[in-house]
N, C-alpha and C positions, 0 to 999 in steps of 0.2 A: 504494500500498499504506499509506504512512504517512497519506494522507489518510482513509482508512478509520480506521486506527487513533485518529488524533488524534477522530474522532467517538464511536469506543469509549469513549475515556478522559473525553471531554468527558460523555457521557450517563451513564458510573459515577459520576464527580463530581458531577453532579447529583443523580444518585440518593441518594447518602449525604445531601442534604438533604430529598430527599420522604420518605426512613425515619427521618427523624427522629435522627440520629446524628451530625449537624453544624450549628453556627451561627456567623453572620458568617464570617470566613474560614478557621475552623479546618478543619484534615485536608486531607488528599491522596488520589489515587487516580492511579498509573502503569500502564500496559502497556510488552508490549516487542515490538520487531517479531518477524515469523517466522524471519528470519534472525540474530536475537539480536544485531544491530548498533547499534539504536537503541532509546531507551526514551522514550516519550511521557508526559508529567507536568503534573499543573497547575501553573499559575503561582504565583509567591510572592505572598502577601498578595493576593491579586485575589480581589474578593466572587464568590460563586456565583450572584448576581442579575444576568441577561443574559450570564452566560459562554457562550461558543462555540467549537466545534472551532478556530476560528484563534487562540484565547488558548494553546491548548495548545502546550507548547516541548517541541522533539524535541533530546533529548541523547545524544551516543557513549556505548555502553556500556563502550567501550575507553579513552578519555581522560577521561569525566565531562565534555567542554565542550559547552556548548550548539551546536548546529549548525543550527537552525531555530528562528523564534518572536522573538516583540517583546518579551516579558516576562522576567527572569529566573525560572528552574524555581525548584519548591519549596525552602526551606532542608532539607529532608527528603531531596534529592536522592542526596545520597552514602549515606544509610541503604538505599533503595530497590537504589542500584546494587550494594553489595556483596551483597545476597541473590539478585539476578538473577545475578550472577558464579560465585556458589556452587551456586546449585539450578536447572538446566535444565530443572525441570518447573513453576516460576514464571511464570507469562504476566501476572500482576495482582498489584499489590500495594497496600493501602490504610494509611494511618495516621489515625486519629481521637482525639479528645479524649473520646469517649462516656464520659456520667456514673459508670456502674454499673461499667465496664470499668477505668477510671480509676480509682476507688475501692481493687479490688484492688492495682493499681496503687502507688497512694500506701500502702498498707498493706503492699506487698512480698510480697503472697501469691498463690500460685496461685490460679486460677478452678477448683474441685474439680468432677469428674463426678458430680453429685448425683441427676441424672434421665436420662430417656430423651429429653428433647429434648437435651441436651447430647451424650447417646451417638448422636444420628442424626447428626452432624455432627462431633465431636472426639473420636476415640479416646483418651477420658485428659484427666487435667486439662490446662486450659492452662496452662504455665508461667508464670512471672514470672521473667524476668531479674534480675541481679545490679544492682545501683548502678553506675554509672561512678565510677570514682576521679577525684579533681581533675585529674590530669595527662590522664587518657583526657577529661575535658571542655575542659581547656584546650587540648589539642593539637589535636586534629580530632575535636570531638563527634558529628557527624553519622556518619562513617565508625566510628568507634568504637562506635556504637550498634549498626550493623549488625553490627560483629564481635561484640558482646556476645550480641545476639541467635543467631547463628551458633552460637557458644560455649556458649549453653543447649542449641539442637536438638542438636548434636555430644554433648556432655557427658552429655544424658540418653538418646541412642542414640533420639530422636524421629523418624518419616517425619515431615516437615515437611507432606507431603500430606493424611497421616492426622490430623494436627493443625495445621490451617492457620491458626493464629495464635500468640500471646504477649502480654504484657505486659513492659514494661520497668519497673524500678524507680522511682516518682516520677516517670514520664513518661507510659506510656500504652498503649494499644493497637496492635499492628499485624497483618494480617490479610495472606491470600495466596490465588492459587486460580490455577485454571486460564485463565482470562481476568479481565479487569477486573473485568466484572460479576461473576462467580463470587467474587472478592476482596470484593467489597462485599456480597454475600450472607453470605457469612462472616463479614465484621466486623459486620454486624447481629444474625446469630445469636449471637455472640459479647457483645454486649452485652445481648440478652435474656436468656441463660443466665447473666451476672453478675447481673442484677437479680434471677431469680429466686433465683440463690445467697444473695445478701444477704437474702433475705426470709426464706428456708428457714432460713440459718444464725441469725438473729436468734431464730425460733422454735425451732430445735433445734441449738444448735451441735456436737453429735455425729451431725448426720446424714450418712448416706453410701451408695452404692448398690454393690451385689456385682459383683466383676467379668464373671459370666455374664450379667447383664444388659446391661451396657455391650456386651459382645462380641456377644450377640443384635442389640442394635439398631444397632449399629454395622455389622455383616456383613449385616443384612438389607437395608441399602441400599447397601454399597461393597464389600459380600466377593466372592468368585467365584461364589458361587451366590445372589447377592443378586435378593430377589424383590418389593422393595418398588417401586410405580408399574406403569406401563404398559411393555408391549414394544412 
């Protein structure tokens, strides 16, 4: 089971490169085992070029300790763990430093739902979590990043599977999904809609989309009577 998950997670990490949302060693993808006891994640600081399933690191969900793998796990491991522990529907998590989504994070702004491309995948604005305090950064930065993401989701009463991503102020985007590949898909969509928003807002700072348009486009793809695609 874990060998298959390592392959899935490795492929998802490599897809970040193929989709143009990471360079160098930036970013990471993780996946969780079906029994939710183990997380497989990209190793820290290892280049994507030549990466293989054997490079993936297995971490205990309960303890956060590495249980298998020759490398140290991603430095964002504790953030991923906080999210998996809180949300049982999350089966894959992605963190990138993709340019346009990071621009919103650095500005401390939500990525607003301005068009139907956004509405097809995110049921509302993609929120920007608050900045961490100095104490939060210095005490346990990665754990507290996860806590701040959860705080934002819960505080805004968001269904995390309907808005499968967030940006953390001054840091960048995190996305998730029903699998590692789906989490990557959502991270790529987030980056593209952030790019669209930046161009839109440069032309019209007052741009907006009506709620009924958002409702229609999201529900025709994800609602109980969805009719997008093939049966």
